[in-house]
C-alpha positions as a printed Julia matrix, in Angstrom:
480×3 Matrix{Float64}:
 -36.76  -24.92    0.97
 -38.47  -25.6     4.29
 -37.97  -23.1     7.08
 -36.02  -24.45   10.0
 -35.92  -23.38   13.59
 -33.74  -20.37   14.23
 -31.36  -20.87   17.09
 -27.75  -20.9    18.13
 -25.34  -23.73   18.48
 -24.31  -24.73   22.02
 -21.05  -22.83   21.61
 -22.68  -19.67   20.3
 -22.63  -16.93   22.91
 -23.5   -14.06   20.58
 -26.3   -11.74   21.65
 -29.61  -12.26   19.93
 -29.76  -10.26   16.74
 -32.37   -7.61   16.22
 -35.56   -8.31   14.35
 -35.75  -12.07   14.96
 -36.89  -14.34   17.78
 -34.41  -17.17   18.05
 -37.04  -19.5    19.48
 -39.37  -19.17   16.48
 -39.29  -20.53   12.96
 -38.43  -18.19   10.13
 -41.6   -16.31    9.31
 -42.79  -15.53    5.76
 -41.87  -11.9     6.41
 -38.33  -12.9     7.37
 -38.02  -15.06    4.25
 -39.31  -12.06    2.26
 -36.63   -9.83    3.76
 -33.95  -12.4     2.95
 -35.26  -12.64   -0.62
 -34.97   -8.86   -1.04
 -31.38   -8.89    0.23
 -30.56  -11.79   -2.08
 -32.07   -9.91   -5.02
 -29.74   -6.97   -4.34
 -26.75   -9.31   -4.6
 -28.32  -10.98   -7.63
 -28.45   -7.6    -9.39
 -24.76   -6.99   -8.76
 -23.76  -10.36  -10.21
 -26.17   -9.9   -13.11
 -24.84   -6.47  -14.02
 -21.16   -7.43  -13.86
 -21.5   -10.63  -15.88
 -23.79   -9.14  -18.54
 -21.41   -6.26  -19.18
 -18.44   -8.61  -19.38
 -20.11  -10.53  -22.2
 -21.02   -7.37  -24.16
 -17.62   -5.62  -24.07
 -16.54   -6.47  -27.65
 -19.92   -5.3   -29.02
 -19.67   -2.03  -27.07
 -16.11   -1.53  -28.31
 -17.13   -2.0   -31.93
 -20.25    0.19  -31.74
 -18.72    3.11  -29.82
 -15.23    2.77  -31.39
 -13.41    2.49  -28.07
  -9.76    1.59  -27.54
  -8.89   -1.38  -25.31
  -7.64    0.94  -22.55
 -10.89    2.95  -22.68
 -12.98   -0.22  -22.83
 -11.76   -1.37  -19.43
 -13.32    1.79  -17.92
 -16.76    0.38  -18.77
 -15.96   -2.17  -16.07
 -13.74    0.04  -13.92
 -16.25    2.91  -13.86
 -18.72    0.67  -12.06
 -16.07   -0.93   -9.88
 -14.55    2.41   -8.85
 -17.88    3.93   -7.87
 -18.6     0.71   -6.0
 -15.24    0.22   -4.32
 -14.44    3.89   -3.79
 -17.6     4.68   -1.83
 -18.33    1.36   -0.1
 -16.78    2.5     3.16
 -18.96    5.6     3.14
 -21.92    3.41    2.2
 -21.33    1.07    5.12
 -20.92    3.91    7.58
 -23.98    5.71    6.21
 -26.02    2.55    6.65
 -24.93    2.33   10.29
 -25.71    6.01   10.93
 -28.88    6.71    8.95
 -30.49    3.29    9.09
 -29.76    0.3     6.87
 -33.29    0.01    5.51
 -33.49    3.66    4.45
 -30.08    3.59    2.76
 -30.84    0.32    0.96
 -34.14    1.55   -0.48
 -32.87    4.96   -1.62
 -29.8     3.44   -3.28
 -31.94    0.85   -5.07
 -33.96    3.69   -6.59
 -30.79    5.41   -7.83
 -29.51    2.11   -9.25
 -32.74    1.64  -11.22
 -32.63    5.21  -12.59
 -28.97    4.92  -13.65
 -29.69    1.6   -15.36
 -32.44    3.21  -17.41
 -30.31    6.24  -18.26
 -27.4     4.11  -19.53
 -29.61    2.68  -22.29
 -29.75    6.01  -24.11
 -26.12    7.19  -24.04
 -24.3     7.41  -27.35
 -20.62    7.77  -26.45
 -18.08    6.07  -24.22
 -17.65    8.94  -21.76
 -21.35    9.13  -20.91
 -21.6     5.36  -20.64
 -18.67    5.29  -18.21
 -20.36    8.08  -16.21
 -23.61    6.13  -15.87
 -21.61    3.06  -14.89
 -19.94    5.1   -12.15
 -23.34    6.26  -10.86
 -24.59    2.67  -10.77
 -21.45    1.61   -8.92
 -21.99    4.42   -6.43
 -25.55    3.22   -5.81
 -24.28   -0.34   -5.34
 -21.74    1.01   -2.83
 -24.69    1.82   -0.58
 -26.93   -1.19   -1.31
 -24.2    -3.81   -0.77
 -23.04   -3.0     2.79
 -26.57   -2.03    3.85
 -27.93   -5.36    2.6
 -25.15   -7.48    4.05
 -25.26   -5.73    7.42
 -29.06   -6.17    7.58
 -28.45   -9.88    7.01
 -25.65  -10.21    9.58
 -27.59   -8.34   12.28
 -30.78  -10.26   11.57
 -29.32  -13.78   11.66
 -27.33  -14.94   14.68
 -23.61  -15.53   14.29
 -22.94  -19.24   13.81
 -24.96  -21.92   11.94
 -27.98  -19.65   11.47
 -26.0   -16.89    9.8
 -23.96  -19.43    7.83
 -27.16  -20.87    6.4
 -28.52  -17.45    5.49
 -25.22  -16.53    3.82
 -25.31  -19.82    1.93
 -28.69  -18.88    0.45
 -27.38  -15.36   -0.17
 -24.47  -16.82   -2.15
 -26.81  -18.88   -4.33
 -28.48  -15.7    -5.52
 -25.16  -14.03   -6.21
 -24.07  -17.01   -8.29
 -27.45  -17.14   -9.99
 -27.09  -13.48  -10.92
 -23.68  -14.21  -12.37
 -24.77  -17.28  -14.34
 -28.05  -15.66  -15.45
 -26.12  -12.57  -16.51
 -23.9   -14.65  -18.75
 -26.85  -16.23  -20.53
 -29.03  -13.11  -20.62
 -26.08  -10.98  -21.69
 -25.33  -13.38  -24.5
 -28.95  -13.52  -25.65
 -29.61   -9.79  -25.41
 -26.32   -8.94  -27.11
 -27.56  -10.81  -30.15
 -30.28   -8.13  -30.34
 -28.38   -5.07  -29.1
 -25.9    -4.52  -26.29
 -28.1    -1.69  -24.93
 -30.74   -4.24  -23.95
 -28.34   -5.63  -21.34
 -28.24   -2.23  -19.62
 -32.03   -1.99  -19.51
 -32.77   -5.31  -17.77
 -31.53   -4.39  -14.24
 -33.9    -1.37  -14.05
 -37.23   -3.2   -13.57
 -35.6    -5.79  -11.29
 -34.24   -3.03   -9.05
 -37.68   -1.4    -8.92
 -39.31   -4.7    -7.92
 -36.7    -5.17   -5.18
 -37.4    -1.62   -3.99
 -41.14   -2.24   -3.7
 -40.59   -5.6    -1.96
 -38.07   -4.0     0.38
 -40.6    -1.39    1.49
 -42.92   -4.24    2.48
 -40.55   -6.83    3.95
 -37.44   -5.11    5.33
 -38.25   -4.35    8.98
 -37.9    -0.83   10.3
 -35.24   -0.6    12.96
 -34.54    2.45   15.09
 -31.09    1.24   16.22
 -28.33    3.32   14.65
 -24.69    3.94   15.39
 -23.76    7.28   16.92
 -21.51    9.85   15.28
 -21.35   11.74   12.02
 -20.15   11.42    8.46
 -16.47   11.58    7.58
 -16.73   13.43    4.27
 -13.01   14.24    4.06
 -12.16   10.57    4.57
 -14.58    9.57    1.82
 -13.15   12.16   -0.58
  -9.5    11.3     0.01
 -10.02    7.52   -0.19
 -12.12    7.76   -3.37
  -9.71   10.23   -5.01
  -6.73    8.01   -4.19
  -8.4     4.97   -5.74
  -9.55    6.8    -8.87
  -6.13    8.32   -9.45
  -4.37    5.0    -8.84
  -6.39    3.19  -11.49
  -6.09    6.11  -13.92
  -2.32    6.21  -13.43
  -1.82    2.48  -13.92
  -4.05    2.47  -17.0
  -2.22    5.35  -18.68
   1.32    4.47  -17.58
   2.16    2.4   -20.72
   1.47    5.36  -23.03
   2.99    8.01  -20.76
   5.91    5.8   -19.69
   6.28    4.12  -16.33
   9.3     6.29  -15.48
   7.87    9.54  -16.83
   7.42   12.61  -14.63
   3.67   12.4   -15.2
   3.42    8.8   -14.02
   5.75    9.19  -11.05
   4.01   12.42  -10.04
   0.63   10.68  -10.18
   1.87    7.83   -7.98
   3.26   10.38   -5.52
  -0.12   12.11   -5.41
  -1.83    8.75   -4.8
   0.51    8.16   -1.86
  -0.22   11.67   -0.53
  -3.98   11.13   -0.76
  -3.68    7.75    0.97
  -1.61    9.35    3.74
  -4.18   12.14    4.07
  -6.9     9.53    4.45
  -5.01    7.75    7.24
  -4.29   11.04    9.05
  -7.94   12.04    8.72
  -9.14    8.73   10.15
  -6.82    9.13   13.13
  -7.97   12.66   13.94
 -11.7    12.93   13.23
 -14.17   12.18   15.99
 -16.2     9.76   13.9
 -13.91    8.21   11.26
 -15.12    6.52    8.12
 -12.92    3.59    9.14
 -12.01    2.96   12.75
  -8.39    1.97   12.19
  -8.41   -0.17   15.3
 -10.63   -2.67   13.48
  -7.54   -3.78   11.55
  -6.14   -5.29   14.73
  -8.52   -8.12   13.89
  -6.12  -10.35   11.95
  -8.9   -12.57   10.65
 -10.66   -9.57    9.11
  -7.4    -8.38    7.51
  -6.75  -11.79    5.93
 -10.33  -11.98    4.66
  -9.98   -8.59    2.99
  -6.63   -9.41    1.38
  -8.05  -12.66    0.05
 -11.13  -10.83   -1.26
  -8.88   -8.42   -3.18
  -7.12  -11.36   -4.77
 -10.29  -13.26   -5.68
 -12.08  -10.47   -7.49
  -8.92   -8.81   -8.77
  -7.86  -11.95  -10.58
 -11.32  -12.98  -11.75
 -12.42   -9.54  -13.01
  -9.25   -9.32  -15.09
  -9.65  -12.87  -16.33
 -13.19  -12.2   -17.54
 -11.94   -9.11  -19.4
  -9.22  -11.17  -21.12
 -11.57  -14.09  -21.76
 -14.08  -11.82  -23.52
 -11.4   -10.48  -25.84
  -9.96  -13.95  -26.47
 -13.19  -15.89  -27.02
 -15.04  -13.26  -29.04
 -12.23  -11.52  -30.93
  -9.53  -14.15  -31.34
 -11.78  -17.21  -31.66
 -14.69  -15.3   -33.2
 -17.3   -16.71  -30.84
 -20.64  -14.93  -30.34
 -21.54  -13.46  -26.92
 -23.95  -16.36  -26.4
 -21.24  -18.94  -27.14
 -18.97  -17.24  -24.61
 -21.78  -17.18  -22.04
 -22.46  -20.89  -22.48
 -18.74  -21.69  -22.25
 -18.39  -19.97  -18.86
 -21.83  -20.95  -17.56
 -20.59  -24.07  -15.67
 -18.8   -21.77  -13.2
 -22.04  -20.08  -12.16
 -23.97  -23.35  -12.08
 -21.47  -24.93   -9.69
 -21.74  -22.03   -7.27
 -25.53  -21.96   -7.49
 -25.88  -25.71   -6.9
 -23.39  -25.8    -4.04
 -24.74  -22.74   -2.22
 -27.26  -24.54    0.02
 -24.51  -26.8     1.35
 -21.97  -24.03    1.98
 -23.48  -23.01    5.32
 -23.01  -26.55    6.64
 -19.49  -26.78    5.24
 -18.48  -23.47    6.83
 -19.99  -24.52   10.16
 -18.2   -27.87   10.06
 -14.77  -26.93    8.7
 -14.53  -23.17    9.21
 -13.72  -20.58    6.53
  -9.98  -20.7     7.19
  -9.87  -24.28    5.86
 -12.2   -23.77    2.89
 -10.64  -20.57    1.53
  -7.2   -22.09    0.74
  -8.86  -24.93   -1.19
 -10.85  -22.4    -3.18
  -7.74  -20.34   -3.88
  -5.95  -23.43   -5.17
  -8.81  -23.94   -7.62
  -8.41  -20.38   -8.86
  -4.66  -20.77   -9.36
  -5.16  -24.01  -11.3
  -7.87  -22.4   -13.45
  -5.77  -19.43  -14.52
  -2.66  -21.54  -14.95
  -4.58  -23.92  -17.19
  -5.82  -21.07  -19.38
  -2.21  -20.19  -20.17
  -2.41  -23.15  -22.57
  -5.03  -21.34  -24.71
  -4.02  -20.62  -28.3
  -5.58  -19.52  -31.57
  -7.44  -22.83  -31.86
 -10.54  -23.44  -29.69
  -9.72  -26.07  -27.03
 -13.01  -26.35  -25.21
 -12.7   -29.78  -23.56
  -9.05  -29.49  -22.53
  -8.79  -25.8   -21.58
 -12.01  -23.75  -21.52
 -14.36  -26.2   -19.79
 -11.89  -27.29  -17.07
 -11.1   -23.63  -16.41
 -14.8   -22.82  -15.95
 -15.27  -25.79  -13.6
 -12.28  -24.8   -11.46
 -13.52  -21.21  -11.3
 -16.9   -22.44  -10.08
 -15.27  -24.51   -7.33
 -13.14  -21.54   -6.29
 -16.12  -19.19   -6.01
 -18.26  -21.78   -4.23
 -15.65  -22.26   -1.52
 -14.43  -18.67   -1.19
 -17.35  -16.27   -1.51
 -19.49  -17.23    1.49
 -16.4   -18.17    3.5
 -14.83  -14.75    3.02
 -18.03  -12.94    4.01
 -18.34  -15.08    7.14
 -14.67  -14.65    8.0
 -14.8   -10.86    7.54
 -17.86  -10.3     9.77
 -17.3   -12.88   12.52
 -16.67  -11.38   15.94
 -17.61   -7.85   14.83
 -19.99   -5.84   17.02
 -23.44   -5.11   15.57
 -22.8    -1.36   15.39
 -19.78   -2.01   13.13
 -21.29   -4.69   10.92
 -21.88   -2.04    8.23
 -18.2    -1.09    8.41
 -17.01   -4.7     8.28
 -19.39   -5.49    5.41
 -18.26   -2.36    3.59
 -14.6    -3.25    4.07
 -14.86   -6.73    2.57
 -16.98   -5.5    -0.33
 -14.5    -2.65   -0.86
 -11.68   -5.17   -0.97
 -13.49   -7.18   -3.65
 -14.0    -4.08   -5.78
 -10.63   -2.38   -5.15
  -8.88   -5.6    -6.09
 -10.97   -5.76   -9.24
 -10.23   -2.16  -10.24
  -6.48   -2.16   -9.59
  -5.67   -5.57  -11.07
  -7.88   -4.88  -14.11
  -6.01   -1.61  -14.65
  -2.67   -3.44  -14.59
  -3.96   -6.21  -16.86
  -5.46   -3.83  -19.41
  -2.24   -1.81  -19.36
  -0.34   -4.94  -20.39
  -2.59   -5.64  -23.4
  -3.64   -2.08  -24.3
  -1.14   -1.58  -27.14
  -1.66   -4.97  -28.74
  -3.71   -5.44  -31.88
  -6.23   -8.19  -31.13
  -7.56   -9.73  -34.31
  -9.31  -12.97  -35.31
  -7.14  -16.06  -35.34
  -4.18  -14.4   -33.64
  -3.3   -14.37  -29.93
  -1.23  -11.24  -29.17
   2.09  -11.69  -27.4
   0.87   -9.59  -24.46
  -2.04  -11.96  -23.77
   0.11  -14.45  -21.87
   1.91  -11.89  -19.66
  -1.53  -10.47  -18.8
  -2.71  -13.95  -17.82
   0.5   -14.27  -15.84
  -0.5   -11.19  -13.83
  -3.88  -12.77  -13.12
  -2.28  -16.06  -12.04
   0.26  -14.25   -9.86
  -2.46  -12.33   -8.03
  -4.27  -15.61   -7.35
  -1.04  -17.13   -6.0
  -0.63  -14.2    -3.6
  -4.19  -14.76   -2.39
  -3.4   -18.43   -1.84
  -0.34  -17.58    0.25
  -2.42  -15.25    2.44
  -5.05  -17.96    2.92
  -2.44  -20.6     3.75
  -0.85  -18.28    6.3
  -4.21  -17.86    8.0
  -4.89  -21.59    8.01
  -1.45  -22.35    9.46
  -1.87  -20.21   12.57
  -4.48  -20.12   15.28
  -6.95  -17.39   14.35
  -7.89  -14.69   16.76
 -10.51  -11.99   16.43
  -8.93   -9.65   18.94
């Protein structure tokens, strides 16, 4: 791709971002920095998609129940989503470059460690550590991007390229996960380690040092209460079917979740330097972007969990067959990424997001027609294509929508919020979905009765996301 002149549109009145001269072409060093940031996102997509493909093999080898199996995914997601706000704030305070590089090193070490674990508890623990590392790399990387590229067409183009790498990580993870699972599922946990180390070395060279940092301190109490509330919420939802939804244990756990959430809000209102400045939620556009992000990843993460059980256990497909079946989704996003910046600039995210949400709703609704017989051309392939369209239209658009109009010193916070919403949605909806199917016996050639209600949950979450997006498109947006 040829470098183009970096500049603002006539209507762009944003201040020049740090680290880039708007009158100059993108330098090789700037392209190198963008490549490092894209690799960080690539690793996230790679890790999530590879693990999704290997779940049945992990379950069989480590003798895990379905409810425990979902923690292989949720462990990563909870570390990621639970600490993203702290990660974003830390990046603003300590320096985005420093936080990105340190967290990449931790991610690489945790990836290597997970190869050698021999029970489910330890594997979940390493997944949580990796998620925690990603909670610092993701907002640091995205905020470096948004403060390096000017708001408007320039940033839209950079985010379009950024999205391509995320989609490529997802699609590559499907294929690599399928191939490596044919050897051993542990190989899929090893692959991210050398890639993270390469990104770390490249980051040292290409990510520019920047002395600009936000003022203030860390809000440790806010981080602890928010993370504890999220962990307990997912644990409670996951275990509610066995304990009973109306049991004292379940109701008491929900009450404690509410108390922790209230403590977080009180903390943020009283501390001098809150983890989350609550006033940022006056930005209605940011709120809608975060609600939509929760819906997108909440529904998709749960769908991938169900699809892995259905395709590999019910239909008896291999991990590679499953990867190839879902590959069109990643290919659509990867191929459409370069054009997304132009589409966002021309139509605006508030118009593109509802169209993407409609694609998601149609995809999940279509999969409700799945049965014990493989129906690739009429169900599986169209579902994958619709998922690809949904991601292509929503991912970049949501990131643009969530960070537009946000001051540079709060870009880490805004980036952390939208990434948190993606992961929190994924953790909570997956917990509900796995709770629906946890007591079913899933065996070859038989679709359990709970499979369709679980898909109904996924479809319903996507519908809620569509309603939020339509509400935003129907009214004049304001960033005040």
